[in-house]
ZADREN-936668 format. One record per residue (C-alpha): residue in three letters; x, y, z. Coordinates in steps of 0.001 Angstrom, whole numbers, padded with zeros to 6 digits, always signed. Example, Ala and Ser with C-alpha at 12.3 -4.5 7.8 and 13.67 -1.06 7.14 Angstrom:
<pts>
ALA+012300-004500+007800SER+013670-001060+007140
</pts>
This chain:
<pts>
UNK-000381+004699-016488UNK+002038+007065-014801UNK+002070+007543-011046UNK+000588+011009-011586UNK-002313+009480-013520UNK-002825+006848-010842UNK-002674+009502-008148UNK-005387+011480-009936UNK-007562+008367-010324UNK-007261+007320-006676UNK-007770+010873-005453UNK-010786+011315-007710UNK-012415+008235-006205UNK-011347+008559-002560UNK-011310+012369-002083UNK-008449+012438+000452UNK-008767+016210+000823UNK-011902+015650+002933UNK-009747+014111+005660UNK-006767+016453+005751UNK-007643+017654+009263UNK-008515+014485+011194UNK-006309+011963+009390UNK-002683+011710+010597UNK-001738+009694+007525UNK-000032+011307+004552UNK-002697+010191+002077UNK-001604+009976-001534UNK+001744+009233-003162UNK+004236+008735-000334UNK+007105+007453-002475UNK+007319+008106-006223UNK+009090+006175-008962UNK+011456+007491-011645UNK+008638+008381-014045UNK+008248+004939-015614UNK+004781+003801-016666UNK+003017+001419-014289UNK+001368-001634-015853UNK+000562-003519-012634UNK-000574-002245-009226UNK-000287-004266-006025UNK-002648-003759-003074UNK-002043-004607+000582UNK-003076-003533+004064UNK+000384-002525+005298UNK+003525-000981+003865UNK+006180-003352+005193UNK+009253-005060+003817UNK+007332-008209+002882UNK+004627-006428+000879UNK+007276-004295-000835UNK+009374-007355-001760UNK+006377-009312-003023UNK+005093-006340-005039UNK+008477-005945-006732UNK+008738-009690-007398UNK+005261-009606-008969UNK+006314-006842-011349UNK+004171-004119-009785UNK+005124-000501-010328UNK+002977+000865-007505UNK+001916-000498-004124UNK-001399+000803-002722UNK-001768+000353+001055UNK-004119+001290+003860UNK-001306+001826+006379UNK+001529+003788+004809UNK+004942+004893+006064UNK+004262+008493+007086UNK+001904+009540+009875UNK+001854+013294+010360UNK+005471+013811+011350UNK+008849+013634+009724UNK+010709+010355+010125UNK+014444+009922+009690UNK+015416+007377+007055UNK+017118+005040+009499UNK+016776+001411+010526UNK+013622-000381+009381UNK+012210+002762+007735UNK+015392+003203+005690UNK+015417-000431+004584UNK+011837-000285+003324UNK+012327+002954+001382UNK+015701+001789+000033UNK+014127-001403-001317UNK+011325+000575-002953UNK+013802+002858-004684UNK+015885-000127-005820UNK+012779-001788-007242UNK+011403+001462-008697UNK+008207+000821-006729UNK+005938+003755-005900UNK+003794+003828-002760UNK+000249+005215-002396UNK-001458+005280+001015UNK-005133+005779+001842UNK-006135+005625+005493UNK-009430+007289+006533UNK-010524+007921+002915UNK-010486+004150+002349UNK-012258+003439+005639UNK-015055+005889+004879UNK-015712+005394+001157UNK-019342+004518+000529UNK-018591+001891-002138UNK-014949+000807-002003UNK-014329+001370+001705UNK-013543-001149+004423UNK-016733-000379+006333UNK-019107-000182+003379UNK-017670-003444+002091UNK-018248-005181+005413UNK-021785-003761+005631UNK-022551-005094+002149UNK-021045-008481+002983UNK-023275-008701+006048UNK-026389-007684+004107UNK-027182-004520+006077UNK-029853-002216+004681UNK-030736+001436+005267UNK-027114+002409+005847UNK-026375+005588+007795UNK-023031+007144+008773UNK-021631+005977+012100UNK-018432+006270+014090UNK-017085+009786+014523UNK-013322+009876+014925UNK-011597+013255+015345UNK-014474+014946+013553UNK-014631+012466+010659UNK-017378+009860+010282UNK-015850+006688+008887UNK-018242+003796+009626UNK-021799+002729+008880UNK-024802+001350+010726UNK-027932-000332+009434UNK-030567-003028+009888UNK-030969-006587+008698UNK-034103-007291+006652UNK-034506-010426+008801UNK-032911-010812+012257UNK-029780-012984+012334UNK-028350-015313+014941UNK-024783-014623+016027UNK-023534-017760+014265UNK-025201-016714+011016UNK-023733-013230+011310UNK-020226-014585+011873UNK-020651-016823+008834UNK-021386-013769+006714UNK-018590-011717+008240UNK-015968-014334+007420UNK-017300-016514+004599UNK-013810-018011+004192UNK-014129-019630+007620UNK-011683-017366+009455UNK-012390-016646+013093UNK-012734-013274+014845UNK-010224-012394+017555UNK-012878-011895+020232UNK-016656-012059+020565UNK-018532-010523+023492UNK-021952-012219+022999UNK-023992-010017+025316UNK-026658-008772+022900UNK-030021-010276+021971UNK-030240-013773+020469UNK-031511-012299+017211UNK-029506-009364+015876UNK-031461-006676+014063UNK-029211-003610+014132UNK-025460-003370+013693UNK-022682-000815+013241UNK-019203-001353+011834UNK-015900+000504+012110UNK-012938-001514+010863UNK-009506-001583+012474UNK-008906+000099+015807UNK-012479+001140+016528UNK-012762+000052+020172UNK-013732+003505+021448UNK-016715+003638+019103UNK-018319+000846+021151UNK-019772+003613+023327UNK-021417+005216+020296UNK-023075+001904+019425UNK-024288+001583+023023UNK-025749+005100+023031UNK-027692+004284+019871UNK-029101+001102+021404UNK-027709-001169+018700UNK-027743-004951+018996UNK-024226-005523+017676UNK-021006-003659+016931UNK-018279-004984+014618UNK-014759-003584+014684UNK-011195-004820+014355UNK-009927-004836+017920UNK-011215-004133+021407UNK-009668-003657+024839UNK-010317-004816+028373UNK-012465-001767+029117UNK-015084-002725+026512UNK-016052-005953+028317UNK-018123-004566+031179UNK-019602-001778+029059UNK-020875-004351+026553UNK-022095-006742+029238UNK-023995-004115+031196UNK-025470-002546+028053UNK-026603-005783+026409UNK-024693-005406+023143UNK-022712-008000+021207UNK-019260-006785+020203UNK-017208-008591+017574UNK-013494-007886+017215UNK-012842-009336+013797UNK-009145-008486+013772UNK-007508-005225+012757UNK-005918-006838+009722UNK-008867-009021+008695UNK-011377-006178+008748UNK-009100-003966+006657UNK-008444-006301+003761UNK-011899-005439+002386UNK-011235-001910+001116UNK-007927-002635-000665UNK-009571-005516-002528UNK-012559-003381-003534UNK-010487-000440-004759UNK-008303-002898-006700UNK-011403-004275-008426UNK-012592-000746-009245UNK-009211+000280-010689UNK-009008-002819-012878UNK-012602-002418-014031UNK-012349+001266-014912UNK-008809+001497-016312UNK-007964-002047-017446UNK-004704-002014-015488UNK-003618-005308-013935UNK-003966-005590-010164UNK-003143-008086-007424UNK-003708-008307-003679UNK-000812-009240-001391UNK-002061-011010+001714UNK+000233-010690+004744UNK-001960-011536+007760UNK-000671-010544+011172UNK-003164-012458+013320UNK-003990-009166+015051
</pts>
């Protein structure tokens, strides 16, 4: 497949045009190749020198990331930014970024994937950010203990960054916004939810959660945003037959 064909496939699935206003990311092809066909696509959370190097070493012709290189303003090709782009051009590696479109997608998105992993039912949109709704909320068919919920959230045994265990012993309702969704804690409180899952939280969320009786789980910005890239990789491989791989570069944050 050419990069143009891949761009059309990703755009057809993710509909980046819906987020042109609220999303600061330059969604879509951020760096092109020389026109060569792409037989393998790498997926990662971040565009960084390590993911670029590993994608090139794996023989990928395109790297799909959640966090790209361009965020609503022009950047001079100097320093770290120059080195990343230079290496991509040397390796003839194209770059595709999908920020809010990947968060919000109802099947391949970070938040829908986490909701499915947890076993939430009756999903409804949740988490308005700059006019775009990117998360989901729902109910468990049977209430869960916090330990059981954490086991579902990270079936590989990884640990969340922080847990504020101030909600009820049995969790019935939950909302999720991956990544930097700390501010949406207030939306979960206003809705009277038992639990809110996001990537990272700040000091100011502690007392709000305590006084409102809600459990807040900060699963890690990186950990909660590996879900969407893996799901979109599976969809691309399934629908086009192209080879895919996921490059895991955890940050611990």
